[in-house]
C-alpha positions as CSV (number, residue, x, y, z in Angstrom):
1,X,170.3,-73.2,-14.4
2,X,169.6,-75.9,-11.8
3,X,167.4,-76.0,-8.7
4,X,169.3,-78.9,-7.1
5,X,169.2,-78.4,-3.3
6,X,170.7,-81.6,-2.0
7,X,174.2,-83.1,-2.4
8,X,173.1,-85.8,-4.8
9,X,171.4,-83.3,-7.1
10,X,174.4,-80.9,-7.1
11,X,176.7,-83.8,-7.9
12,X,174.5,-84.8,-10.8
13,X,174.4,-81.2,-12.0
14,X,178.2,-80.8,-11.9
15,X,178.7,-84.1,-13.7
16,X,176.3,-83.1,-16.5
17,X,178.0,-79.7,-16.9
18,X,181.5,-81.3,-16.9
19,X,180.4,-83.7,-19.7
20,X,178.7,-81.0,-21.8
21,X,181.4,-78.4,-21.2
22,X,184.7,-80.1,-20.5
23,X,187.4,-77.8,-19.1
24,X,185.0,-74.8,-19.0
25,X,184.7,-72.7,-15.8
26,X,181.7,-70.6,-15.0
27,X,180.5,-67.8,-12.8
28,X,178.1,-69.5,-10.4
29,X,175.2,-67.5,-9.0
30,X,174.2,-69.2,-5.8
31,X,171.5,-68.6,-3.2
32,X,169.8,-71.0,-0.7
33,X,167.5,-71.1,2.2
34,X,168.7,-70.7,5.7
35,X,167.6,-74.3,6.5
36,X,170.3,-75.6,4.1
37,X,173.9,-76.2,4.8
38,X,175.5,-74.9,1.6
39,X,179.2,-75.8,2.2
40,X,179.3,-79.2,0.5
41,X,177.2,-78.1,-2.4
42,X,179.5,-75.1,-3.0
43,X,182.6,-77.3,-2.7
44,X,181.1,-79.6,-5.4
45,X,180.2,-76.6,-7.6
46,X,183.7,-75.2,-7.2
47,X,184.9,-78.0,-9.6
48,X,183.2,-76.0,-12.4
49,X,183.4,-72.4,-11.0
50,X,186.0,-69.7,-11.4
51,X,184.0,-67.4,-9.2
52,X,180.8,-67.4,-7.1
53,X,178.2,-64.7,-6.7
54,X,176.3,-65.4,-3.5
55,X,172.9,-63.7,-3.5
56,X,170.0,-63.1,-1.2
57,X,166.8,-64.8,-2.3
58,X,163.5,-62.9,-2.1
59,X,161.1,-65.3,-0.4
60,X,158.9,-65.5,2.6
61,X,161.2,-68.2,3.9
62,X,164.5,-67.1,5.5
63,X,167.4,-66.9,2.9
64,X,171.0,-67.7,3.8
65,X,172.9,-64.4,4.0
66,X,175.5,-64.1,1.2
67,X,178.2,-62.8,3.6
68,X,177.6,-65.7,6.0
69,X,178.2,-68.1,3.0
70,X,181.5,-66.4,2.3
71,X,182.5,-66.7,5.9
72,X,181.5,-70.3,5.9
73,X,183.6,-71.0,2.9
74,X,186.7,-69.3,4.3
75,X,186.9,-72.3,6.7
76,X,186.6,-74.9,3.9
77,X,189.8,-76.7,3.4
78,X,191.1,-76.3,-0.2
79,X,188.5,-73.8,-1.2
80,X,190.0,-70.8,-3.0
81,X,187.4,-69.8,-5.5
82,X,186.8,-66.0,-5.8
83,X,183.5,-65.0,-4.1
84,X,181.2,-62.0,-4.2
85,X,178.2,-61.1,-2.1
86,X,175.1,-59.3,-3.5
87,X,171.6,-58.6,-2.2
88,X,169.5,-59.4,-5.2
89,X,169.3,-61.5,-8.4
90,X,169.5,-58.5,-10.6
91,X,172.8,-57.5,-8.8
92,X,174.1,-61.0,-9.3
93,X,173.3,-61.0,-13.0
94,X,174.9,-57.6,-13.4
95,X,178.1,-58.8,-11.7
96,X,178.2,-61.9,-13.8
97,X,178.1,-59.7,-16.9
98,X,178.7,-61.6,-20.1
99,X,180.6,-64.5,-18.4
100,X,179.4,-68.1,-18.8
101,X,177.0,-68.3,-15.9
102,X,175.3,-71.0,-14.0
103,X,172.5,-70.5,-11.4
104,X,172.3,-73.0,-8.6
105,X,171.3,-73.6,-5.0
106,X,167.6,-73.3,-4.9
107,X,164.5,-73.4,-7.0
108,X,163.7,-70.0,-5.4
109,X,166.9,-68.6,-6.9
110,X,166.2,-70.1,-10.3
111,X,162.7,-68.6,-10.2
112,X,164.0,-65.2,-9.3
113,X,166.5,-65.2,-12.1
114,X,163.9,-66.4,-14.6
115,X,161.6,-63.6,-13.5
116,X,164.2,-61.1,-14.7
117,X,163.6,-62.3,-18.3
118,X,160.1,-63.9,-18.4
119,X,156.6,-63.2,-17.1
120,X,155.1,-65.6,-14.6
121,X,152.9,-67.1,-17.3
122,X,155.9,-67.7,-19.5
123,X,157.9,-69.3,-16.6
124,X,155.1,-71.9,-15.9
125,X,155.4,-73.1,-19.5
126,X,159.2,-73.4,-19.7
């Protein structure tokens, strides 16, 4: 799980994952705020992804619509990673199943996923 939301942070995350898990591909659950441009981050994450699950984020700020992300990535040269669109973190986790899974794109997404497993008090101590 990583909350990187800029290109440098995503590149560092991908590099760390590649070092720790060489030749391993993951399901990447990704959600971001509307104010972000996710294309380059997703292209970088595709180096370690065999599929993406794009999810809506529950926040008072506007979340990037998962179907819009898929449309954006259709225009990305060389991008061919399998993509799915869901409306919630719980749907994303369900779709990921027991696959090796990474969560990326936003601290809001990371927090929403954590809340599926921990109380708010537990999360603040992690």
